[in-house]
N, C-alpha and C positions, 0 to 999 in steps of 0.2 A: 721110873718115876714113883712117887709116893713115899720117899724117904724123908719127907719134910718134917722138921722138928716142930712139934706142937700143933700139927694139923694133918689131915688126911687129904690126899690128892683126889679130887673128884674125877670120876671117869668121864663125865660129860663136859667138864671144863676144858676149853680149847687151849687157853694160855694161862700161865701162872706168873704172877709178879711177886718179887721180894721187895718189901718196903723196910728200910732201915732208918728208924726215927726214934729218938729217945724221949721225945715229948709225947705223952700218951694222947693228949687231945689232938695234936697235929697228926699223929699216926692214925687215929681213929677217923679223922676226916678224909685222909688220903685213902685209907682202906675202904671207906664207904663209897667214895667216888669210883674206885676201881671195881668194886663189887657191883655197883649200879650199872657199870658198863659191861658187866658179864664176865669179869675175870676172877680167877681164883687168886687169893692174896695170902701171903705169909708175912707177918710183921715181926721184926726183931728189933730189940732196943740196944743191943751191944755188939761190938766187933766180933767177939768170940762166937756167939750163937749164929750171927749172920754168916761168918766164915764157914761154919759147919753146914749151913743151909746151901751155900754156894757149892761146896764140895759134893753134896748129894746130886747135883745136876738136875734137879726137878723144877727149875725155874726157867722162864723164857726171857725175862727182862727184870730190871731192878731200878728202884728209885732210892737214892742214898742221901741222907742228911750229911752235909760236908763235915760237920763237927759233931761228934757224939760225946756223951758224958765220959766215955773211956778212951777218947782220942779221936784224931782225924780218921775219916773213913777211906782215905786214899789206899790203904792196903786192900780193902774190899774191891776198889776199882781195878787194882792189879789182878786180883783173883778172877774177877768177872772177865777182864780182857783175855786172860789165859784161856778161859773156857768159852770165849767168843760169845759172851752174853752181853747184849747191849744194856746200857744204863744211863741214867740222867742223875744230876746232882741238884739237891735243894739246899739253898743257902741264903742267909740274910746278909752275908758278907761278900757276895760276888763269887768268883771262881775259886777262891781260897787255894788250898794245896793241890787242886786238880789242874790249875792253869798250865803248868809246865809239862806235866806228864801226859795230859789229854787236852791239847789246845782246841780241839773241835767238839768237846763235850757240851751237851745241852745242860745249861744251868738255869734252874727255875728259882726266881727270887721269892722269898717268903714274905707274906703268906701266899700260898698257892691256891688258886681257885679250882673248883671241880672241873670246869670246862678245860682248863689248862692241863690238868692231870690227865684227863681223857685223851686230849690231843697228843700229849707227850707219849702216852701209852701206845697209841696207834703208830706214832712215828718210830718208836723203839721197835715195835714188832715188824715194821717194814724193813728194818735193818737186819732182821733174822733171815730174810728171804734171799 
C-alpha cells in the first residue's frame, strides 16, 4: 500500500476509494462525502492515471464516471475486475457501456447525493469480504 499517485496512504485509514471523475465539482462532492464517512480517497480525472492507480493495488473499491473526457471508463472496470476490486458506475445516461460486460453492476444516476455515495461505499466494501 501507499503507492497512490498524488497522495499518501494514511496508516490509520481502514479503506481507500478510487474516484474517477472528470468534472472537478462532482469529484469534489464525491470526495467530500467519502472523506466525511471516514474513507481515504484518491481522485483521478483520466483513464491513464486511474489505470496506474488500479495497478498499484492500494485501493479497496472504486466509483467510476461511465464517460470520461478521454473515453469510456469500461477499461477501468475490466482492470478492477481482474484485481477483484468492487466498483460502481456513475452516469447520467444509464448503464452505458457497462451493461453487457457487467450486468449486475451498481449504477448511480447523476447527480449523486452524499447519502447514496455513503451507502454505495458500504455496499461495495461488503463485496470485499
